[in-house]
N, C-alpha and C positions, 0 to 999 in steps of 0.2 A: 867145860861150856865154850865151843864149837860159835864162834865171830858165824853173824849172819850177814851175807848177803846177795839185794834184789837185782836181777837185771832190769831196764827199761819196762821190756815186755812182760813179766812177771809184775812191776809198779801196775800198769796198765788195765795189768786183768786182775788183781785187786782193789783197783778206782772202780773200773764197771761191773766187780761183786763188791762193791763197801759193805752191804747186810752182812756177810758173811766173813770176811777181810779178818777181822777182828779173833774170830774163833783159827781164821786158817793160820793166820802168825802166831796167835797160841799152840796151837797144834806143829808147827814147825816152830818155835820154839823152844818147845816139848822136846822136839825129839832132840835136839839139838844139844840139849841140858842130861837128858837119860841115855840118847840111843836106841832107846824103844818106840818103838809104834808098827804099823802095818804098813809092812815095806816090801818092797820088789828090788831086787837093783840087780841090773845091764852092763854088767862093767863095772864104769867111773860115774853111771849114771845110775839116778837113786829116786823110784817114785812110791812119798809116801800117799798115803787114802784119809781121806777125811771127810766121813759122811759121801756127799754123791761130787765131793770136788778130788783133785789130785793135783798133787805141787810136785815139779819135775826139777829138781836139784843135782849137781857134783858136787860130789863131798872129795875132803881133804883130812889129814890130821888135825890141822885147824880152823877148818871153814869149809861152811856151807853155801856153795852159791845157789841160787836157784832160779832158774831159767824159763817153767814154764808155769801156769796156775788156769786152772778149769774147770768147768762140770765134766764129770764125769761121759768119755767118748768124745771128747772136741782136742784133751792131751795124751798125747802115748799111752795107752793102756800095757 
């Protein structure tokens, strides 16, 4: 399993959408464990689809750094 860290911007977004935060974090955790999910990659940036939300992160062999989380359309598509 890869280690997961969140930027301050991502943590602020989780707080703003705290009703969905558990589900968002669970999907990111599941991706870190299995490497599967509804994703799109752009170079070293990956977008994970979580229902109407998107999580954008950078990924290495050992770590996932979540940089942005938000509703579809407000985070890069």
